Each structure stands twice: as C-alpha cells, then as structure tokens.
C-alpha positions in Angstrom: 72.9 218.1 145.3 69.5 216.4 144.8 70.3 214.2 147.9 66.6 213.7 149.1 65.4 212.9 145.6 68.3 210.6 144.9 67.8 208.8 148.1 64.0 208.2 147.5 64.5 207.0 143.9 67.5 204.6 144.5 65.5 203.1 147.5 62.6 202.5 145.1 64.5 200.9 142.4 66.1 198.6 144.9 62.9 196.9 145.5 62.9 196.0 141.8 66.2 194.2 141.7 66.3 190.4 141.3 62.7 190.1 139.9 62.4 188.1 136.8 59.1 189.5 135.8 57.3 192.9 136.8 53.4 192.7 137.3 51.3 195.7 136.6 51.1 196.1 140.5 54.8 196.3 140.7 54.7 199.1 138.2 52.1 201.1 139.8 53.8 200.8 143.2 57.1 202.1 141.7 55.3 205.0 139.8 53.5 205.9 143.0 56.7 206.2 144.9 58.5 208.1 142.0 55.5 210.5 142.2 55.8 211.1 145.9 59.5 211.5 145.7 59.1 214.3 142.8 56.4 216.1 144.9 58.5 215.9 148.0 61.3 217.6 146.0 59.2 220.4 145.1 58.7 219.5 141.4 55.8 221.4 139.8 52.4 219.1 139.8 52.0 219.4 135.9 55.7 218.3 135.4 55.3 215.3 137.8 52.0 214.3 136.0 53.6 214.3 132.6 56.8 212.6 133.8 55.2 209.7 135.6 52.6 209.4 132.9 55.3 208.7 130.3 57.2 206.3 132.6 54.1 204.3 133.2 53.2 204.0 129.6 56.8 202.7 128.6 57.0 200.5 131.5 53.8 198.8 130.7 55.0 198.2 127.1 57.0 195.6 125.5 60.4 197.1 126.4 60.1 196.0 130.0 57.9 192.9 129.7 60.3 191.3 127.3 63.4 192.5 128.8 65.8 189.9 130.4 66.2 192.3 133.4 63.0 194.3 133.8 64.1 196.2 137.0 67.1 197.6 135.1 64.9 198.3 132.1 62.7 200.6 134.3 65.7 202.4 135.6 66.8 203.0 132.1 63.4 204.5 131.1 63.5 206.8 134.2 66.9 207.8 133.3 65.9 208.6 129.7 62.7 210.5 130.8 64.8 212.5 133.4 67.3 213.5 130.5 64.4 214.6 128.4 62.7 216.6 131.1 66.0 218.4 131.8 66.5 219.2 128.2 67.8 216.4 126.3 71.3 217.6 125.6 73.5 220.6 126.6 73.1 223.8 124.6 76.1 226.0 124.0 75.9 229.8 124.2 75.0 231.6 121.0 77.6 233.7 119.9 77.3 236.8 117.6 78.6 236.5 114.1 80.0 240.0 114.0 80.9 242.4 117.0 80.7 241.5 120.6 78.5 238.9 121.9 75.9 240.5 124.2 74.5 238.5 127.4 72.0 240.0 129.5 71.4 238.4 133.0 67.8 238.8 134.5 66.3 237.4 137.8 65.0 238.2 141.2 67.1 239.9 143.9 69.1 237.4 145.9 69.3 234.8 143.0 73.0 235.5 142.8 73.2 237.4 139.4 76.2 239.5 140.3 78.3 236.6 141.6 77.2 234.6 138.5 78.3 237.4 136.2 81.7 237.0 137.5 81.8 233.3 137.1 80.5 233.4 133.6 83.2 235.9 132.7 85.8 233.8 134.4 84.6 230.7 132.5 84.5 232.5 129.2 87.9 233.9 129.8 89.1 230.3 130.1 87.6 229.7 126.8 89.8 232.2 125.2 87.3 235.1 125.0 87.6 238.7 126.4 84.6 239.6 128.4 83.6 243.0 129.6 81.2 243.2 132.7 78.7 246.0 132.7 77.2 247.2 135.9 73.7 248.1 135.1 72.3 247.2 138.7 72.0 250.6 140.1 69.2 249.9 142.4 70.6 247.3 145.0 73.0 248.9 147.5 76.6 248.4 146.8 75.7 246.1 143.7 78.2 248.0 141.5 80.9 247.8 144.1 80.3 244.0 144.5 80.4 243.5 140.7 83.8 245.4 140.7 85.2 243.1 143.6 84.0 239.9 141.7 85.6 241.2 138.3 88.8 241.8 139.9 88.9 238.3 141.3 88.0 237.0 137.7 90.7 239.1 136.2 87.9 240.7 134.1 87.4 244.7 133.4 84.2 246.2 134.7 82.5 249.1 133.1 80.7 251.1 135.8 80.2 254.8 134.9 77.6 255.2 137.8 78.3 254.3 141.4 74.4 253.3 142.0 72.9 253.2 145.6 75.6 252.9 148.1 73.4 252.8 151.3 69.9 251.5 152.2 66.9 254.1 151.2 69.3 256.3 149.1 67.7 257.6 145.9 68.8 256.0 142.6 71.3 257.9 140.5 71.7 257.3 137.0 69.9 255.4 134.3 70.6 251.7 133.8 69.4 251.6 130.3 71.9 254.2 129.3 74.6 252.4 131.3 74.0 249.2 129.3 74.1 251.1 125.9 77.3 252.9 126.9 78.8 249.4 128.1 78.2 248.2 124.7 79.9 250.9 123.0 82.9 250.5 125.4 83.2 246.9 124.4 83.1 247.8 120.6 85.8 250.4 121.1 88.0 248.3 123.4 87.4 245.0 121.2 85.9 242.9 123.8 84.5 239.7 122.3 81.7 239.3 125.0 79.6 241.8 127.1 77.8 240.6 130.2 75.1 243.1 131.5 74.2 242.7 135.1 70.7 244.0 135.7 68.6 244.9 138.8 66.3 242.6 140.5 63.4 242.8 142.9 62.3 240.7 146.0 59.3 239.7 143.7 58.2 240.2 140.2 56.5 243.6 139.6 55.6 246.0 136.7 58.7 248.3 137.3 61.2 245.5 137.4 59.9 244.1 134.1 59.6 247.5 132.2 63.2 248.1 133.2 64.4 244.8 132.0 62.3 245.1 128.8 63.8 248.5 128.1 67.4 247.2 128.6 66.7 244.3 126.4 65.4 246.7 123.6 68.4 249.0 124.0 71.1 246.4 123.7 69.6 243.7 121.5 71.3 240.8 123.4 72.3 237.4 121.8 71.4 235.7 125.1 68.9 236.7 127.9 69.8 234.3 130.7 67.4 233.9 133.5 69.4 233.4 136.8 67.4 231.4 139.2 67.9 230.2 142.8 67.8 226.3 142.7 66.3 226.3 146.3 63.2 228.3 145.3 61.2 225.2 144.6 57.9 225.5 142.8 58.1 229.3 142.8 60.7 228.9 140.0 58.0 228.0 137.6 55.9 231.2 138.2 58.9 233.5 138.3 60.4 232.0 135.2 57.1 232.4 133.2 56.7 236.0 134.2 60.4 236.8 133.1 59.8 234.8 130.0 56.8 236.9 129.1 58.3 240.1 130.1 61.8 239.9 128.5 61.7 236.8 126.2 64.4 234.5 127.8 66.7 232.4 125.8 68.1 230.3 128.5 68.2 229.5 132.3 71.2 229.4 134.8 70.7 227.7 138.1 72.5 229.1 141.1 73.2 227.6 144.6 72.8 224.0 143.2 75.1 222.7 145.9 72.7 223.7 148.5 69.6 222.2 146.9 68.8 218.8 148.3 65.5 218.6 146.6 66.0 219.6 142.9 62.5 220.8 142.1 63.6 224.0 140.4 65.9 222.1 137.9 63.2 219.5 137.1 60.4 222.1 136.6 61.7 225.2 135.0 63.0 223.4 131.7 59.8 221.6 131.2 57.4 224.5 132.0 59.3 227.3 130.1 60.8 225.4 127.3 64.0 227.3 127.9 67.3 225.2 128.1 69.4 225.2 131.1 72.8 226.4 130.1 74.9 226.6 133.3 75.0 225.5 136.9 76.7 227.2 139.8 77.7 224.6 142.2 79.6 226.6 145.1 80.9 230.1 146.1 84.3 229.8 144.4 84.6 231.4 140.7 85.6 228.0 139.3 82.5 226.2 140.9 80.6 226.9 137.8 79.8 224.2 135.1 78.0 223.6 131.8 74.7 221.9 132.6 74.6 218.6 130.8 71.0 216.9 131.2 72.2 213.4 130.8 75.0 213.8 133.4 72.5 215.5 136.0 70.2 212.7 135.4 72.8 210.2 136.2 73.7 212.1 139.3 70.0 212.1 140.4 70.0 208.2 140.1 73.3 207.9 141.9 74.9 206.7 138.7 77.8 209.2 139.1 79.1 211.8 136.8 82.5 210.3 135.5 82.8 212.5 132.4 82.7 215.8 134.4 84.9 214.3 136.9 87.5 213.3 134.1 87.0 216.8 132.5 88.1 218.4 135.9 91.2 216.0 136.1 92.2 217.0 132.7 92.4 220.6 133.7 94.1 220.0 137.1 96.6 217.4 136.2 99.9 218.1 134.5 100.1 216.1 131.3 103.8 215.8 131.3 103.7 214.6 135.0 101.1 212.1 134.1 103.2 210.8 131.3 106.3 210.7 133.7 104.2 208.6 136.3 102.9 206.3 133.4 106.6 205.8 132.2 107.7 205.1 135.7 105.2 202.4 136.2 105.8 200.7 132.8 109.5 200.4 133.7 108.7 199.0 137.1 110.4 201.9 139.1 109.2 202.3 142.7 106.6 204.7 143.5 107.9 207.2 146.0 106.7 209.8 148.5 107.9 212.3 146.1 105.6 211.0 143.5 102.8 210.7 145.9 103.1 214.2 147.0 103.1 215.4 143.4 100.0 213.5 142.7 98.2 214.5 145.7 98.9 218.3 145.1 97.3 217.8 141.6 94.3 216.1 143.1 93.9 219.0 145.5 93.8 221.4 142.5 90.6 219.5 141.3 88.7 221.2 144.2 86.7 219.8 147.0 87.2 216.0 147.6 83.8 215.7 148.9 82.3 217.0 145.5 84.6 214.6 143.7 83.4 211.7 145.7 79.8 212.5 145.0 80.4 212.2 141.3 81.4 208.5 141.6 78.8 205.7 141.2 77.0 204.5 144.1 78.3 207.1 146.6 74.8 208.0 147.6 75.1 204.8 149.9 77.8 206.3 151.9 76.8 209.9 151.9 77.1 210.3 155.6 80.7 209.1 155.6 81.5 211.5 152.8 79.8 214.4 154.7 81.9 213.5 157.7 85.1 213.4 155.8 87.5 216.0 157.0 89.1 217.9 154.0 92.0 218.9 156.3 93.1 215.1 156.3 94.9 215.7 153.1 96.6 218.7 154.4 97.8 216.7 157.6 98.9 214.0 155.1 100.7 216.5 153.0 102.5 217.8 156.0 103.8 214.5 157.1 105.5 214.0 153.5 106.8 217.5 153.5 108.5 216.9 157.0 110.6 214.0 155.3 114.0 214.7 153.9 114.6 214.0 150.1 116.3 210.8 151.1 113.2 209.6 153.1 110.8 210.4 150.6 112.7 208.6 147.7 113.8 205.6 150.0 111.1 204.9 152.8 113.1 202.0 154.1 115.5 204.2 155.9 112.5 205.4 158.1 113.4 204.1 161.4 111.8 205.0 164.8 113.8 208.1 165.5 113.2 209.5 161.9 109.5 208.8 162.4 109.4 210.6 165.6 111.1 213.7 164.1 108.6 213.5 161.1 105.7 213.5 163.4 107.0 216.4 165.5 107.7 218.4 162.3 104.1 217.7 160.9 102.5 218.2 164.2 101.1 214.8 164.4 101.6 211.5 166.1 103.9 208.6 165.3 101.1 206.3 165.0 99.7 208.5 162.1 103.1 208.4 160.4 103.3 204.7 160.7 99.8 204.3 159.3 100.7 206.2 156.3 103.8 204.7 155.8 102.2 201.1 155.9 99.5 202.2 153.4 102.3 203.4 151.2 104.1 200.3 151.3 100.8 198.5 150.3 100.4 200.8 147.4 104.1 200.2 146.2 103.4 196.5 146.1 100.3 197.2 144.0 102.3 199.4 141.5 104.9 196.7 141.1 102.1 194.2 140.3 100.7 196.5 137.7 104.1 197.0 136.1 104.3 193.0 136.0 100.9 193.0 134.2 98.9 192.1 137.1 96.1 194.7 136.0 94.4 197.4 137.8 94.1 197.0 141.5 90.8 196.6 143.1 88.8 199.9 143.8 86.5 201.0 146.5 83.4 199.1 145.9 85.1 196.0 144.5 85.8 193.8 147.1 86.0 195.5 150.6 84.4 198.9 149.4 81.0 200.3 149.6 78.3 197.7 148.8 77.1 198.4 145.1 79.5 201.5 144.8 80.4 200.3 141.2 78.6 197.1 140.1 75.6 197.3 142.0 74.4 200.8 141.2 70.8 201.2 139.8 71.0 200.0 136.3 74.5 199.0 136.6 76.3 195.7 135.7 78.5 193.8 137.6 81.9 193.0 136.2 82.1 189.7 134.5 86.0 189.5 134.7 87.7 186.5 136.1 87.7 186.2 139.5 90.8 185.2 141.6 90.6 181.4 142.5 89.8 181.1 146.3 92.3 179.2 148.1 91.3 176.8 150.7 92.0 177.8 154.3 94.0 175.4 156.2 93.0 174.5 159.7 89.5 176.1 159.5 88.2 177.0 163.0 85.0 175.5 164.3 83.9 178.9 165.5 81.7 180.3 162.6 82.6 183.8 163.2 86.3 183.1 163.3 86.0 180.9 160.2 84.6 183.6 158.3 87.5 186.1 159.2 89.9 183.2 157.9 88.0 182.8 154.7 87.9 186.6 154.1 91.6 186.8 154.8 92.4 184.1 152.3 90.2 185.8 149.6 92.0 189.1 150.2 95.5 187.3 150.1 94.5 185.7 146.9 93.4 189.0 145.3 96.7 190.5 146.4 94.8 193.0 148.6 95.0 194.1 152.2 91.9 193.9 154.3 92.4 197.5 155.3 92.5 199.0 152.0 95.3 200.0 149.5 95.8 203.7 149.5 96.8 206.5 151.6 95.2 208.4 154.5 95.2 208.8 158.2 93.1 207.8 161.1 91.7 204.5 161.8 91.2 201.9 159.1 87.6 201.0 158.4 86.2 197.7 157.0 83.9 199.5 154.6 84.6 202.6 152.2 86.8 205.2 153.7 86.7 208.4 151.9 90.4 209.3 153.0 91.6 206.5 150.7 90.4 208.3 147.6 93.3 210.6 147.4 95.1 207.7 145.5 92.3 205.5 144.4 90.5 208.4 142.5 93.8 209.3 140.7 94.1 205.4 139.6 90.5 205.3 138.4 91.1 208.5 136.3 94.0 206.6 134.7 96.5 209.2 136.1 
C-alpha cells in the first residue's frame, strides 16, 4: 500500500535530517522531489499543484525558519497537508432517523462493488445492525449469484427476485429499478436496519449506465450513495468520480484493492477533486479486510510513521480480554511464562490476520520492506506445530526437554531438531526477560531499539528518539588489538549490560539475523501492544 510513494517521500526527508537551518534552495529541492513522487504515483496534476504550493508557502514561513529542528518541521507540514488532502477526519455513515438506512453502491464494472457490498454488510453486522443485500445488478453475468455467495459467507440475507444474466450475450431479464424498490419494501417488512443495493456497472462511463443509476437513486432515495472505485485506476479516478458525481450525486467514496496499490494516486486525487469524503477502504480479499478510512492514519502510513491505532484496534478485537488479564497477573506475580502461554498468545496473534500487514503498520517498517515481503507466514504454523507436539509436562516445564524428547518433538512437528533447539533457546531468553519485567526491570527492548532495524522506532521521519536513561556501558576487559574483534567485544558488552541477547529476544525459526527479523514479531508485537 503506497509503497513507491512512501519510499520516495521518506528518501527525500532523509536528506533534511541533521540540518540546523534550511535555505530556500533546500526547500525548493524538497518540494521538487515531492512533486515528482506524487506525479509518479499518478496523483492528478491539479492536486499536486495545490499540495506542493501549500507546503512551499508554509515551509518558507516562520514555522520552519524558527523551528529548533527544521527538517522535522517540514515533515510535520507535509503530514498535515496530506491529512487535509485526504479529507481531514473520518466521516461515519449517515443513518436514517426512521426506517431502514438505504445505501446505494455505484461504480464501474470490475471495481469490486459486489464483494464490497458483502464486506460492508459484514462490517455493519458486527456493529449490531441487521443489513439486507439487494441484487439490483442484473446485467453482469452471474452477478446475482456472486452476491448470494458473498452474502452467505457474511451471514447476511440477500434479496434477489430476478436471476439476472447467467451467461455472456444473454438478454437482460427483469428491471433493476423495480428490484431496488421491492428490496426496500422487503427490508421494511422484515425490519432490517440497513439496505445495501448493489447496482450494475459498465466498462466505461456511458449515458445508459448513468440513466439506470439515476433512476435507482430516484426510486429508493438512499441515505448514502457510495462510489466504489478501484484504487489502482490512477488518474482516471478523477474523471470517473466526477462523471458519477454529476450523474447520481455521490455522498462518499469507498476505495477497493488498496492492498495492491503501490502508488496511491486515486486516494490522493479523488477526495480533493470531488470534495466527497472517503468512508471505507478494502485492503484484501477476505471479508474482514475492510476498514474505516482515517485520513490521519493513512497519511502516517504514507510517511512510514506506522498506524499503531489501527493495529491496537485489531488487537482488541482478536485478543481475549480475560486471557490478557490472566497473563498480566501472571507476570506481576513473577510466575514463569510457559509454552502453554506462548501457544495461547500466538493463536490470538494469528487471529489478527496477516503478519505482513501488521508489520507494515509499525513505524519505520518501510526500511525493511523486502524482509517483510520475504517473510513466510507458514513459519508461525511450523512454530505452533512444534509446541503442539510437546506433552503438557514439556510445555509447562521446558527444563525436561532433553535430547530424546526434542527428537520426538521434531519428528512429530515434521521439522528438525535444530529448529526445536532454536525455539527453546529463544523461549528461555524470553522467560528471562519476563522475570526481569516482574522485578521492575521495565519493558524489554523492541525491534529498532538496539539491534533492530535502523530508525524503526526512534529514527522515523518526524519522530523523536527516546530520552530514557541508557544502561551504563561496562568496560571490556582484555580488549583485542584487532579493530573488528574489539568492536564485537564492545557490542557484546553493551548487549549484556542491557540484558539483551545479540540474536534477539523472541520466538521464531530459521537462522538468527543481526538486523530486524520479522519472525521475531510473534512475541514482540504482543508486548508492544501491552498484551
């Protein structure tokens, strides 16, 4: 998501770090790079012109020239302008005061309206509503059948009195306007709180499409008319959104396929040009890969500052509150963290969804994007298999894991003894850290603090490094005359003083890496979220 744009912007801001004063030439060079990055991301030219103009005006003003850290102040300005161009703040759905709330979906064919209808219904059902899906797309082959399948997966009823076109070239049967009106009556009689009407699309904007959409809008008088747009459409998003706004008077926008958009032009263009707020974003194929669009959080992601609030919200949904309280009490009492506890925590972490997506929400993760992309999600499955191959005694008392037991566990998990040994070693390190926390030693260092990704936490654009007390560095006895070996000795001494193993402090399989290892996040992420 926004990978190319994010990389270009963060690379530009990196050149501003450490400068005590920014000249007009520095600012002009920065604005020029931002302009190029936005144009490469397919952002509409008028939007780029307005955006860079606002940044330049503010950057040449007193808020930068008088700032103690001008580089960070420029990043702050860019962040604020990004938030403004994306809509300022999240706008919730408008619900009807009486009767069912009617939501009409409009957009081109292939934008993902039908799938989006199911995701929106699933989301509203989770909010306590009783949605009804109405199949008013009778033109695309098997569109009605697809909506029925999606509705079944979401656990939401579908009103489909007409089968629609079932094969290519078949004549359209039924009237979509009448279907929409009947769907509204069905919702009133069955006391559904929300009606979501899926309408037909075309490969391009034409008069017939607009007339049908306008007739449906007039017939059902919807509370929301949401324009569903493919985020990868680029600058064409502007012309398409404008045409639909003129034809059916849009009230909001929903972005689909945002997980496949590495450029981000549509998201940055459509809100500014149409003036309509972006309400939701679809970030994957699964029903729950759908989220409210928060302009401030999206701007933070683009600038590689992470999206911790969304991550915490996902954790709150996935984690068992009673289990979290049990673990907190266990740590407070100083009781040993066991493999049984680890298995429970890992299973809840898996419920949050893709580990890759969670990692991209952490600050500074753009610097290790290649490692995240290469991370194999099946590593968690293999780790889980190792723990599940242990007996209850072995999980609660890892000290009994002798050679023969480890061989049996490896055979049962379909892995090697070396991988079992690696997991046990990391687990022992984690136990030591948990004991230190119970004694008031504080939170262990996270990835990016000490041996993690450079700048992952403190060195992100616009971020501040921790001012906490650092562990005193102990002198290394018997320093080697070899510079390389002496550096290793000093690094080992610093790690020992901080109570940290050079190879990391969490779980995972495979080889240990001196830099950030995504496989270590199955534990570290849970600690970061305070679970």
